[in-house]
C-alpha positions in Angstrom: 71.5 -433.4 252.2 72.5 -429.6 252.8 71.0 -427.9 255.9 69.8 -424.5 254.3 70.8 -421.4 256.1 67.4 -420.6 258.2 68.2 -424.0 260.7 71.7 -422.7 261.2 72.0 -422.1 264.7 72.9 -418.4 265.9 75.6 -418.6 268.9 75.0 -415.1 270.9 77.8 -413.2 271.6 78.7 -412.8 275.2 79.7 -409.2 276.7 82.3 -409.3 279.1 81.0 -408.8 283.3 82.9 -405.6 283.2 81.8 -404.5 279.9 78.2 -404.8 280.9 77.8 -404.2 284.5 78.4 -400.4 283.5 76.0 -400.5 281.0 73.5 -402.1 283.5 73.7 -400.0 286.3 73.5 -396.7 284.0 70.1 -398.3 282.2 68.6 -399.2 286.2 69.7 -395.5 287.1 67.7 -393.8 284.9 64.7 -396.2 285.4 64.9 -395.5 289.0 65.0 -391.3 288.1 62.0 -391.9 285.9 60.0 -393.9 288.5 60.8 -391.3 290.9 59.6 -388.2 288.3 56.4 -390.2 287.9 55.9 -390.6 291.3 56.6 -386.7 292.2 53.7 -386.0 289.1 51.2 -388.4 290.3 51.4 -387.1 294.0 51.3 -383.4 292.5 48.3 -384.2 290.8 46.7 -385.5 293.5 47.3 -382.5 295.3 46.3 -380.2 292.8 42.8 -382.0 292.8 42.5 -382.1 296.1 43.2 -378.2 296.4 40.8 -377.6 293.2 37.9 -379.5 295.2 38.3 -377.7 298.5 38.4 -374.2 296.8 36.2 -375.0 294.1 32.5 -374.0 294.1 29.9 -375.0 296.9 
């Protein structure tokens, strides 16, 4: 009985640690930068809302 191609197991290719580490460090740095930018934009928006509420028509 033949086993069809669908049932063949695919073995994932192992990436050496020396190659994978800089890639993940690069991705983590970009993620931290994006999180910092999002936090800064949120705090700036809240500050603008507070300022608009304080200076708005009474």
